[in-house]
N, C-alpha and C positions, 0 to 999 in steps of 0.2 A: 312417723315419717308421712313427708306430703307427697302425692304424685300428678300437683297439679301441673308439670311440663308435659307429661303422659295425657292428650288429647288425643282421642282414637279418632275424633273428626277430620285429623289433617295428617290423614296415613293418606299414599298414594297407590291406587288401583288403574288395573287396568282390563280390559276387556277380554274375559275369556277366551271370545271367539279367536282373538290377537293371539292367545298365548301356545306357544309347542307346547303338546303333552305326546307321554310315551306309550299310550292307549287310545283306543279310538276306536270306531266300532266297525271300521273296515277292516279290522285283527282279528273281531270277535268268531268266536268259532260258529258254526251251521249244525241247523239241526238235522240229523240224519235221515233221510229219505226208506222206506224201500225201494227196493231192487240195487240199490248203491253201490257200487264195487269197494272192495278197498282202497283203491287208489282216490276214491271220493272219500271214503274215511277221513285219508289220510288228507286231500284236499280243505276239510272241514272242521280240522283242526285251530283252533286262536292260532293265529301268529304271532304267538308272545313264547318269551322264556323257554323253556324247554319244548316244548312241542313245534314251538320256530327254527331250535336247534335240530332234534328229530328232522325234519322236512330237509335243513341245509345241509345236514348229511349225508341225504339219500341221493339230493342233488349234486353233494361235491362227487360222491363215489362214483356216481353217472358219467359225470361231467371228466373226471379222472382216468375212468377204463375207454370214455370217447374217444380219446388223448393218445390213449397205450399208454397211460402213465401207471402203475405200479398202487394196489391196494393190498397193504400188510397189515394181519391180523396178529397183533400180540398178545396172549392169552395165559392167564393164568389156569391149573388143572383144572380147577372147578369148571369151567365150561363143562370138560367132558361130565363130569364130575352130578352134570344137575341137568345130561340127556338130551345135550345141543349138537353134537359131534353130526347128526345126522343135517342138522339146520347147516355150518360149516361145511362140510362135504358137499352139501348141493349149490353153495356161492362158488366153490371152487370149480365143480363141474360146471356151472354157468359163463367161467369165465373171470367171475366177477374179483374174489380172493387170487392175486400173483405171487402170494410167498406166507407162509405162517411161524410162528417162534414162539415156544411154550416153556415154563420153569421146566425144573428138572421132573415134577411128580407126575407131568401129560405120561412119559413112556412107559408107567405104571398103570394106567386107569385104560390107556388107549389098548395094552398089552389084554390088557385082563377082560376089556369088554372084546375085546375080537377073538378069545378061548376061551371064555368061559358065560358072555353075557352077561356079564354082571362087574360089577366093582367098590368098592368104597366100605372098610370096615367098620363096624361098630367098637369105634377105639375103647369109646366106657364099659364097655363088656369085653375087651381079651388085655387092655395092657395090667390090669394087675396080676395076672397069669406071665405075664413076659410072653405071649403070642403074638403083639401087634406086628405086623406086616411081615410075619413069618411065612407066607405064603412058595411052597416049592419050586411050582413051576412061574414063579415070577420074579424070583432070584435066577433060578439058571437057564431061562429062555432069556432075559434081558442080558443077561452075564456074559452070555453070546453076540448076543447084537451088539452090546459095546465094544466086543472084542474086535468085532468086523469094524465097527463103525471106525475104529481107532484107526484101524489098518487101511482102511479104502474112502467112506467117503459122508464121515460125520454120524452124527450121535443121529439125528432124526430121520435123516435118509438110512442110518443102518436098519434102525428100527423097522421103518417101515418095509425096506424090501425083505427084511426076515420073515414078518409075518404073512406078507404076499407069500414067499418062498415056502412055508410050511406050511399055505394053503390053508388059515387059523377060518374057523366055521362063521364068525361074524366078521370076518375082513372089510367088508362091505360099511362097517360103522367106525371103521379107525380113520384117525384124519392124516397119518401117518402114511398107512399104509396108500393111503387116494392118495398122499401128496409124493409119494414115490412114480406112479402107477401112473398119473398125470404129469409128472418129470418137473412139479412145483416144487419152489427150494422150504424145506421145513426145518428150524431150528431147534435145536435144547438145549438151554444155557441152568446150569447145573450150581448150585452152592452146596458142596460136599456136605453130608451130614443131617439135610432133611429131608431125604426120602428116605423107605424103607429099602430100597436095593440098596442104600448102602451098607446095608447090616448084614449081608449074604456073602458066604465064601467065595461064590461064584465071580463077585466082582473085583474086576482089576483095578484097582486106583489108578495107576499109570494109561490105561488104557481109555476112563472116562475122564481124566480132565485131560488128553488130548484128541477124543473125538468132540467134546462141548467146545474146544477152543478152537475146534477147527470149524465148528457150526458157529462159534464168535468172527468166525472169518466170512464164512455165506452170509450169515445175517448184516455184516457192516458193506460186503456186496451190495445186498439188498438195499441199503439205508443210502448207497453212493446214487442210486438213482429215483429218490425219491421225489425230486424238485417235480412241481408238480403232482404229484399225487397224496395217498394219504396214509394215514401212519392210525391202528387202533391199539390201544392199551385196555382191554378187557378184561379186568379183575386181578391184574396182578401190582399188589400194593408197594415191590420193595424191589424183587428182582429186575423185571424185564425193565420197570423205568429207569434205576442204573444201569443194564445193558443195552438200551435207545442210549443214554445219555453219552457213555463211551464212543458207540458205535458212531455216533453224532461228529463227536470229534474228530475221532480216526479220520473219518473222509472228509474231514473239512481238513484237517493237516496236511492229505494226500492230495487238496488239490481239486476237488470233486465240489463240482457248485450245489448245492444242499439249504437253500434258502427257503424260497417260497414252496411249501407244501402245507397240509392238515394235519394237527393232529386230532384226534379223540379221544376222550377218557372215556370209560363206561364202568360205572360202579354202584352200587347202591349206598358209597358211602363214601364222605370225603377224606380221604387222604392225601397226606403231604407229600409225597415221592411222585404220585403220578402230575398233582398240581405241576410240579416246579419241573421236573426234570421231562415230562410229557407236554404239558398242553401250553406252558409258560417259555421256558428259556430255550426248547430248541427253535420253536416258533418267532425269535426274536427278533430275526433280520427279513422280517420279509412275510414270514407266514400267518395260519391264526391256528390255536387251539380252539377246541368244544368239548364241552362236559354231557354227556346224559348220565342220569343217576335213576338207577329202576335194578330191579330183579334181575340179572342176567336171564332167565328162564322166560321173561317176558319180554326183557328189554330188545334183548337178539332175536330172538322172532319177529318183534312188530320191527325192526330196523330191517330187517333179509327179506319180507314180504312185502314192505315199502321199496327195496328197491326193486326186488322182478315184477311188481306191481308196475311201478314209471317205467321200467326197462322195455316190457312187454308194450309201453303206449307209446311209445316214443321209436321202438327198432331193438334191436339188437344189439350187446355191444360190442365190440370189436374184439379181435383176439386176445389170448393173454398176453402178456409181459414176461419173459423167459429171462432167467440169470443164469 
């Protein structure tokens, strides 16, 4: 077959100097210098891809708090299990985080850390004997906290208040106790059968459902004020993305303006539901969704340190949003 019609000498070219390009040397990283602060380290990261997103998320958190807009952390219990409670608590104390939401496993790990200073069983070692999840104190304490939460204040607040009331030895490392102490909304969203306490006789299923539904309404109340704020989904692949989507549609149905806000999904792998139910669908009416991939035990301290460093360089953030 002849290729005589394909004459490379006839192609049309343009000047590289005139071509738009996605990468410029102005976006490159800069070499770390002796004596640089962490804020300097952040500034020296490249303005490209994930590094650009990280800096943008830090900027938006500080802007949201400067304008007294909410910053809500929706988290899987894995955040607690990998040792990040002090990081989250510090951001709550600094009036950066204005509300937290968890899946049901959070009450287990939050209580066990407050009570015993340890959590997270070696499932492989105990599943064969049928002992997985059978810690007596966990079932009994949380059973009472669930009954109290159903009567009064919801599940997250109920567990937090009971931890404070019992003066558990490590209560300073309890996110839920901190939320109760600071009067920050903390909600728990349960899928029945997914958490070890659901196997314990001390758990009243009617109270569990009622307390968690109360928390859904509290969460929707937080979301109703999200305009101009930020919602983080950190390590929840299914439960919290679904809860967030329902809360969004509920508050819009009730006439609340909830369009221009930022969502951030943080995880170490790509999942379908966080992508569509947090990053894309809720922000389609004028907001923006961002994604940060990385292991939580590295990513979240990095994000928090960036917020703190940048906050101190521009003055303290204004007071907390109260719901």
